C-alpha positions as CSV (number, residue, x, y, z in Angstrom):
1,M,-12.8,72.3,-9.4
2,K,-14.0,71.5,-6.0
3,I,-16.1,68.4,-7.4
4,F,-13.1,67.1,-9.3
5,K,-10.8,67.1,-6.2
6,T,-13.4,65.5,-4.2
7,G,-13.8,62.7,-6.8
8,I,-10.0,62.2,-6.7
9,A,-9.9,61.7,-3.1
10,V,-12.9,59.1,-3.3
11,L,-11.1,57.1,-6.1
12,S,-7.8,57.0,-3.9
13,V,-9.9,55.6,-0.9
14,Y,-11.4,53.0,-3.3
15,L,-7.9,52.0,-4.5
16,V,-6.5,51.6,-0.7
17,L,-9.5,49.4,0.2
18,Q,-9.1,47.1,-3.0
19,G,-5.3,46.6,-2.2
20,C,-5.9,45.9,1.3
21,V,-8.7,43.0,0.3
22,A,-6.5,41.8,-2.3
23,H,-3.5,41.4,0.2
24,R,-5.7,39.8,2.5
25,I,-7.1,37.0,0.2
26,H,-3.7,36.4,-1.1
27,D,-2.6,35.7,2.5
28,E,-5.7,33.4,2.9
29,V,-4.9,31.5,-0.1
30,K,-1.4,31.2,0.8
31,A,-2.4,29.8,4.3
32,N,-4.8,27.0,2.6
33,L,-2.1,26.0,0.4
34,E,0.2,25.5,3.2
35,S,-2.6,23.4,4.7
36,C,-3.1,21.4,1.6
37,K,0.4,20.5,1.4
38,T,0.6,19.3,4.8
39,E,-2.7,17.2,4.5
40,L,-1.2,15.7,1.3
41,A,2.3,14.8,2.9
42,E,0.4,13.0,5.7
43,N,-1.7,11.0,3.1
44,K,1.3,10.0,1.2
45,K,3.0,8.9,4.3
46,A,-0.1,7.0,5.2
47,K,-0.3,5.1,2.1
48,I,3.4,4.5,1.9
49,D,3.3,3.3,5.7
50,A,0.3,1.1,4.7
51,E,2.1,-0.5,1.6
52,T,5.5,-0.8,3.6
53,K,3.7,-2.8,6.4
54,L,1.9,-5.0,3.8
55,N,5.3,-5.7,1.9
56,E,6.8,-6.7,5.4
57,L,3.9,-9.0,6.1
58,R,4.4,-10.7,2.9
59,E,8.2,-10.8,3.3
60,Q,7.9,-12.4,6.7
61,Y,5.0,-14.9,5.1
62,T,7.6,-16.1,2.7
63,K,10.5,-16.5,5.6
64,D,8.1,-18.4,7.7
65,Q,7.1,-20.6,4.8
66,K,10.9,-21.3,4.1
67,A,11.3,-22.0,8.0
68,L,8.5,-24.5,7.6
69,D,9.9,-26.4,4.8
70,G,13.2,-26.7,6.2
71,L,11.5,-28.2,9.6
72,K,9.8,-30.4,7.4
73,R,12.5,-31.7,5.9
74,D,14.8,-32.1,8.8
75,T,11.7,-34.0,10.5
76,S,11.5,-36.4,7.5
77,I,15.3,-37.2,7.8
78,I,15.0,-37.7,11.6
79,G,12.0,-40.2,10.9
80,S,14.1,-41.9,8.4
81,N,17.3,-42.1,11.0
82,Y,14.7,-43.0,13.6
83,R,13.5,-46.2,11.5
84,N,17.3,-47.0,10.6
85,L,18.1,-47.4,14.0
86,T,15.1,-49.3,14.9
87,Q,15.9,-51.8,12.4
88,K,19.4,-51.8,13.5
89,Y,18.4,-52.6,17.1
90,D,15.9,-55.2,16.1
91,K,18.9,-57.0,14.2
92,L,21.1,-56.6,17.3
93,D,18.4,-58.0,19.3
94,V,18.3,-61.1,17.0
95,L,21.8,-61.3,17.2
96,N,21.9,-61.1,21.0
97,N,19.3,-63.9,21.1
98,Q,21.7,-65.9,18.7
99,L,24.7,-65.3,20.9
100,M,22.8,-66.3,24.0
101,D,21.9,-69.6,22.1
102,R,25.5,-70.0,21.3
103,L,26.5,-69.5,24.9
104,N,24.1,-71.9,26.2
105,K,25.5,-74.6,23.5
106,L,28.8,-73.9,24.4
107,L,28.9,-73.9,28.3
108,V,30.3,-77.4,27.7
109,M,33.3,-75.9,25.8
110,G,36.5,-75.0,27.4
111,E,37.1,-72.0,29.7
112,K,39.2,-70.2,26.9
113,D,36.1,-70.5,24.4
114,N,33.8,-69.7,27.0
115,A,35.7,-66.3,28.0
116,K,35.9,-65.4,24.4
117,L,31.9,-65.8,23.9
118,S,31.4,-63.9,27.0
119,G,33.5,-61.1,25.9
120,D,31.5,-61.1,22.4
121,L,28.0,-60.9,24.5
122,Q,29.3,-58.2,26.6
123,M,30.4,-56.1,23.4
124,T,27.1,-56.7,22.1
125,Q,25.1,-55.5,25.1
126,E,27.2,-52.8,25.3
127,Q,26.5,-51.8,21.6
128,L,22.9,-52.5,22.2
129,L,22.4,-50.3,25.1
130,K,24.4,-47.5,23.2
131,K,21.7,-47.7,20.5
132,Q,18.8,-47.6,23.0
133,D,20.2,-44.3,24.4
134,E,20.5,-42.8,20.7
135,L,17.0,-43.8,20.1
136,K,15.8,-42.0,23.3
137,L,17.7,-38.9,22.3
138,L,16.3,-39.1,18.7
139,E,12.8,-39.3,20.2
140,A,13.3,-36.5,22.5
141,K,14.5,-34.4,19.6
142,L,11.7,-35.5,17.7
143,I,9.0,-34.4,20.0
144,I,10.6,-31.0,20.4
145,Q,10.5,-30.2,16.9
146,K,7.3,-31.4,16.4
147,K,6.0,-29.0,19.0
148,E,8.1,-26.3,17.4
149,L,6.7,-27.3,13.9
150,D,3.2,-27.2,15.4
151,E,3.7,-23.6,16.8
152,L,5.2,-22.3,13.4
153,A,2.3,-23.8,11.6
154,A,-0.3,-22.1,13.7
155,Q,1.8,-18.7,13.3
156,L,1.8,-19.2,9.4
157,K,-1.7,-20.0,9.4
158,A,-2.7,-16.9,11.1
159,R,-0.2,-14.5,9.0
160,E,-1.7,-16.1,5.9
161,A,-5.0,-15.2,7.1
162,R,-4.1,-11.6,7.6
163,V,-2.4,-11.4,4.2
164,N,-5.5,-12.8,2.6
165,E,-7.7,-10.2,4.3
166,L,-5.1,-7.5,3.2
167,E,-5.4,-8.6,-0.4
168,S,-9.3,-9.1,-0.2
169,I,-9.5,-5.4,1.0
170,L,-7.1,-4.2,-1.8
171,K,-9.2,-6.0,-4.3
172,Q,-12.3,-4.4,-3.0
173,K,-10.6,-0.9,-3.2
174,D,-9.6,-1.9,-6.9
175,A,-13.2,-3.0,-7.7
176,A,-14.7,-0.1,-6.3
177,A,-12.2,2.3,-8.3
178,A,-13.4,0.4,-11.2
179,D,-16.8,0.9,-10.6
180,L,-16.4,4.7,-9.9
181,K,-14.5,5.1,-13.3
182,K,-17.3,3.2,-15.3
183,K,-20.1,5.8,-13.3
184,L,-17.9,9.1,-14.2
185,Q,-17.4,7.6,-17.7
186,D,-21.3,7.2,-18.2
187,A,-21.9,10.7,-16.5
188,L,-19.3,12.7,-18.6
189,L,-19.8,10.6,-22.1
190,G,-20.3,13.7,-23.8
191,F,-17.1,15.3,-22.4
192,E,-14.6,12.6,-23.1
193,G,-12.2,13.4,-25.9
194,K,-13.1,16.9,-25.7
195,G,-10.5,18.2,-23.3
196,L,-11.4,15.7,-20.8
197,T,-10.0,12.1,-20.1
198,I,-10.7,9.5,-17.3
199,T,-7.7,6.8,-16.5
200,Q,-7.2,4.5,-13.6
201,K,-3.9,3.8,-12.1
202,N,-2.4,2.6,-8.8
203,G,-5.8,2.1,-7.5
204,K,-6.9,5.7,-8.1
205,I,-9.2,7.4,-10.6
206,Y,-7.9,10.5,-12.6
207,V,-10.1,12.9,-14.1
208,S,-8.0,15.3,-16.2
209,M,-9.5,18.5,-17.8
210,D,-7.8,20.4,-20.1
211,E,-7.5,24.3,-19.9
212,S,-9.6,24.8,-22.7
213,L,-12.4,23.0,-21.1
214,L,-12.3,25.0,-17.8
215,F,-10.6,28.6,-18.1
216,A,-9.9,31.0,-20.5
217,S,-5.9,31.9,-20.9
218,G,-4.6,33.3,-17.5
219,K,-7.9,33.2,-16.0
220,T,-9.2,31.5,-12.8
221,N,-13.3,31.6,-13.5
222,V,-14.6,28.3,-14.8
223,Q,-16.4,28.8,-18.0
224,P,-20.0,27.4,-18.6
225,K,-18.9,24.3,-20.3
226,G,-16.6,23.5,-17.6
227,V,-19.1,24.1,-15.2
228,E,-21.7,21.4,-16.6
229,A,-18.8,18.9,-16.8
230,L,-17.6,19.6,-13.0
231,K,-21.4,19.3,-11.8
232,H,-21.6,15.9,-13.5
233,V,-18.6,14.8,-11.5
234,A,-20.0,16.1,-8.1
235,K,-23.1,14.2,-8.7
236,V,-21.1,11.0,-9.0
237,L,-19.0,11.9,-5.9
238,E,-22.1,12.8,-3.7
239,Q,-23.4,9.2,-4.3
240,N,-20.1,7.6,-3.4
241,P,-19.1,9.1,0.2
242,D,-16.2,6.5,0.7
243,I,-14.1,8.4,-1.9
244,N,-11.3,11.2,-1.0
245,V,-10.9,13.8,-3.7
246,L,-7.7,15.7,-4.5
247,V,-8.0,18.5,-6.8
248,E,-4.7,19.7,-8.7
249,G,-4.3,22.7,-10.7
250,H,-1.1,22.5,-13.4
251,T,0.1,25.3,-15.5
252,D,2.8,25.5,-18.4
253,D,6.4,26.5,-17.6
254,V,5.9,30.1,-19.2
255,P,6.0,32.5,-16.3
256,M,3.1,34.9,-15.3
257,A,3.4,38.5,-15.9
258,G,3.0,39.1,-12.3
259,A,0.2,41.4,-12.2
260,G,-2.9,41.7,-10.2
261,E,-3.9,38.9,-7.7
262,I,-2.1,36.2,-9.8
263,K,1.6,36.7,-9.4
264,D,3.2,33.7,-10.8
265,N,2.2,30.1,-11.9
266,W,1.8,29.1,-8.2
267,D,-0.9,31.5,-7.7
268,L,-2.6,30.2,-10.8
269,S,-2.6,26.8,-10.5
270,V,-4.0,27.2,-6.6
271,M,-6.6,29.5,-7.7
272,R,-8.1,27.3,-10.3
273,A,-8.0,24.1,-8.2
274,T,-9.9,26.4,-5.6
275,S,-12.1,27.4,-8.2
276,V,-13.0,23.9,-9.5
277,T,-13.3,22.7,-5.9
278,K,-16.0,25.5,-5.0
279,I,-18.1,24.4,-7.9
280,M,-18.3,20.7,-7.0
281,L,-19.3,21.8,-3.6
282,T,-22.0,24.2,-4.2
283,S,-23.4,22.2,-6.9
284,S,-23.9,18.7,-4.5
285,K,-23.8,17.8,-0.8
286,I,-20.2,16.4,-1.0
287,D,-18.6,17.0,2.6
288,S,-16.1,19.5,2.4
289,K,-13.6,17.3,4.8
290,R,-13.3,15.0,1.7
291,I,-11.9,17.7,-0.8
292,T,-8.3,18.9,-0.7
293,A,-7.2,21.6,-3.3
294,A,-3.7,21.9,-4.3
295,G,-1.8,23.9,-7.0
296,R,1.4,22.1,-8.7
297,G,2.4,25.1,-10.7
298,E,4.6,23.9,-13.8
299,F,6.4,21.3,-11.8
300,F,4.6,18.1,-12.9
301,P,4.3,18.3,-16.5
302,L,2.7,15.5,-18.7
303,D,5.1,16.3,-21.5
304,P,8.5,18.2,-20.9
305,A,9.1,19.5,-24.3
306,K,9.0,23.3,-24.7
307,T,6.4,23.2,-27.8
308,P,3.3,24.8,-28.0
309,E,1.4,21.2,-28.1
310,A,3.4,20.0,-24.9
311,R,2.6,23.5,-23.1
312,K,-1.1,22.8,-24.1
313,K,-1.1,19.4,-22.4
314,N,0.3,20.4,-19.1
315,R,-2.2,23.2,-18.6
316,R,-4.7,21.1,-17.0
317,T,-6.6,20.5,-13.7
318,E,-6.8,16.9,-12.2
319,I,-9.3,15.6,-10.2
320,I,-7.5,12.3,-8.5
321,L,-10.3,10.1,-6.7
322,T,-8.7,7.6,-3.9
323,P,-11.1,5.2,-2.2
324,K,-10.4,5.4,1.6
325,L,-8.1,3.1,3.4
326,D,-9.8,3.0,6.7
327,E,-10.3,-0.8,6.7
328,L,-6.8,-1.5,5.3
329,L,-5.1,0.7,8.0
330,K,-7.2,-0.9,10.6
331,V,-6.1,-4.4,9.8
332,L,-2.3,-3.0,9.6
333,G,-2.8,-1.4,13.0
334,D,-4.3,-4.6,14.6
335,N,-1.4,-6.5,13.4
C-alpha cells in the first residue's frame, strides 16, 4: 500500500512537470510566430516600396519624354517662324532699297509727290524696325528654350540610365530565379509529381509539398521520404546564398480537436513549418538568418471547395525562395 501511494506521488510530479514544459514551448512558438509575422510584413513592405519607386521612375520618365517632345515641336515652330520673318525682313529690305531708288528718281518731282513718297518711306522704315525687334525677341526666346531643352535632355538621359539599371537588375533576378528552379528540378527529379511541385511566379520559386509527402495526418514530425526531399532542397540553397527562404505551413479548414500541444490549425501549421525549417538547417550549412518559418493555418487555400480532394490540396508546406533585392534597393536609395 505504501509503495502504491509513492508511485502515485511520483506520477503526479511527472505530469505537473510535463504540463510546465508544454506551456513554455507553446509560449516560445507563439513568440517566434509573432516575430516571423513582423519580419514577413517588413519584407512585403520593402518589396512594395521598391516596386512603387520603380513605377514612379517609369511614370516620370514617360512625362519627361512627353515634355521633351513638346519642346522639340515648339522649337521647330519657332524656327519656322524665324525663317519666315527673315524672309519678310529680306523682302522689306529689298522694298526699302527700291523706294530709295524711286525717291532719288522723284526728287525732281513736285513737293506733293515728294511728301507722299517720304511718308511711304517712313512707314516702310518703321515696319522694318518693328520686324527687327520681333526677330530679336524670337532669337532670345530660342536661346532660352534651347537651354531648357538641353537641361531636360540631360535629366532624361540620367533617368533613362537609372531605369535601364533597374530593369537590368530585375532581369538578373529573374534569370537567377529560373536557374534556381532548374537546379531544384534536377535535385528533386524523383519527387516531382509525387506530392511535390516546383513553380516560378513573380520572380519567386515555390516548392510545394503535400502533407502526404511530409507528415502523417495531424502530426508535426517529418516522415523519412520528406526528410530526404528536404535535404536535397537544403543542399541547393546552401550553394545559393543570395536567396531568402520562407517556409509556410498550410492546413485545411477542418478544426483541430485541441488536444496536447496542438490546439488548432494555427499551431499545426506553425509547428510543421518549424519542423521543415529545422531539418533543412541541420542537414546543411545554410545561414539561419536567411530562413523564416511561418504558419498560415487554413486561410490561404489552393482550392476553396469543401471536398476531400480540395482539402487534400490545401494541406501542404510551401518553401518560397526569393532572390535578395539588395542591389535594387541600393539603386532606389541612391535615386
